[in-house]
C-alpha positions as CSV (number, residue, x, y, z in Angstrom):
1,A,144.6,153.4,129.0
2,I,145.8,152.2,132.2
3,T,143.0,149.7,132.7
4,Y,143.8,148.5,129.1
5,N,147.5,148.1,130.1
6,H,146.5,146.1,133.3
7,C,144.5,143.6,131.1
8,M,147.3,143.6,128.6
9,S,149.8,142.7,131.5
10,Y,147.4,140.0,132.6
11,L,147.2,138.5,129.2
12,R,151.1,138.6,128.8
13,K,151.5,136.9,132.1
14,R,149.0,134.2,131.1
15,K,150.8,133.9,127.7
16,R,154.1,133.0,129.5
17,Q,152.3,129.9,131.0
18,P,152.6,126.8,128.7
19,Q,149.8,126.3,126.3
20,D,149.0,123.6,123.9
21,Q,149.8,125.7,120.8
22,P,149.5,129.5,120.8
23,L,147.5,130.9,117.9
24,E,150.4,133.0,116.8
25,D,152.5,129.9,116.2
26,S,149.9,128.0,114.2
27,L,149.6,130.9,111.5
28,P,152.3,131.4,108.9
29,V,153.4,134.9,108.5
30,A,154.4,135.9,105.1
31,D,156.0,139.3,105.8
32,S,156.4,141.9,108.2
33,A,153.6,144.0,106.8
34,E,151.3,141.0,107.4
35,A,152.6,140.5,110.9
36,T,152.0,144.3,111.6
37,L,148.4,143.8,110.3
38,N,147.8,140.7,112.5
39,A,149.2,142.5,115.6
40,K,146.9,145.5,114.9
41,L,143.9,143.3,114.5
42,V,144.8,141.4,117.7
43,K,145.1,144.6,119.6
44,E,141.8,146.0,118.2
45,L,140.1,142.7,119.3
46,Q,141.6,143.0,122.8
47,L,140.4,146.6,123.0
48,E,137.0,145.7,122.0
49,Q,136.9,142.8,124.6
50,L,138.1,145.2,127.2
51,E,135.3,147.7,126.3
52,K,132.8,144.9,126.6
53,A,134.1,143.7,129.9
54,L,134.0,147.2,131.2
55,E,130.3,147.5,130.1
56,E,129.6,144.4,132.3
57,L,130.8,146.2,135.4
58,R,128.4,148.0,137.8
59,P,128.2,151.7,137.2
60,E,130.0,152.6,140.5
61,E,132.8,150.1,139.5
62,R,133.3,151.8,136.2
63,L,133.0,155.3,137.8
64,V,135.9,154.6,140.2
65,L,138.1,153.2,137.5
66,N,137.3,156.0,135.0
67,M,138.0,158.6,137.7
68,Y,141.4,157.2,138.6
69,Y,142.7,156.0,135.2
70,Q,140.9,158.1,132.6
71,D,140.6,161.3,134.5
72,G,143.8,161.0,136.4
73,L,142.3,161.8,139.8
74,S,144.2,160.8,143.0
75,V,142.8,158.6,145.6
76,R,142.4,161.7,147.9
77,Q,140.4,163.5,145.1
78,I,138.1,160.6,144.5
79,S,137.4,160.1,148.1
80,Q,136.4,163.8,148.4
81,V,134.1,163.6,145.3
82,L,132.5,160.4,146.5
83,G,132.4,161.3,150.1
84,I,134.1,158.1,151.3
85,G,137.5,157.4,153.0
86,E,140.7,156.9,150.9
87,S,140.9,153.2,152.1
88,G,137.4,152.8,150.7
89,V,138.5,154.2,147.4
90,K,141.6,151.9,147.2
91,M,139.4,148.9,148.0
92,R,136.9,149.8,145.3
93,L,139.7,150.2,142.8
94,L,141.3,146.9,143.8
95,R,138.0,145.0,143.5
96,S,137.1,146.7,140.3
97,R,140.4,145.9,138.7
98,N,140.1,142.3,139.8
99,K,136.6,142.0,138.5
100,L,137.6,143.6,135.3
101,G,140.5,141.2,135.1
102,E,138.2,138.3,135.5
103,R,135.9,139.5,132.8
104,C,138.8,139.9,130.4
105,K,139.9,136.4,131.3
106,N,136.4,134.9,130.7
107,R,136.1,136.8,127.5
108,R,139.3,135.3,126.2
109,H,138.1,131.9,126.8
110,E,134.9,132.5,124.9
């Protein structure tokens, strides 16, 4: 969930930057039910893209992200499980998040 939120934050920041014409502005919305359905479909598409981006990561990158975000383990606990220092865990988390963000960004442009 946190990884998803990280990617969503990235996409929101990118959305704030001026673009030619956002997709949402070019589509007429008839009513709030249709808008809700569109929002749900967009969210499902983004989740699907996130899952595909996660699959592209190396297993050890996914492992660290899953341990931290999905399992809720602390950096100290992960360092004990993996037998590496806490700074090593923090660096792996940072690199994995950055790589995932890049993968999400690349998928959005496909």
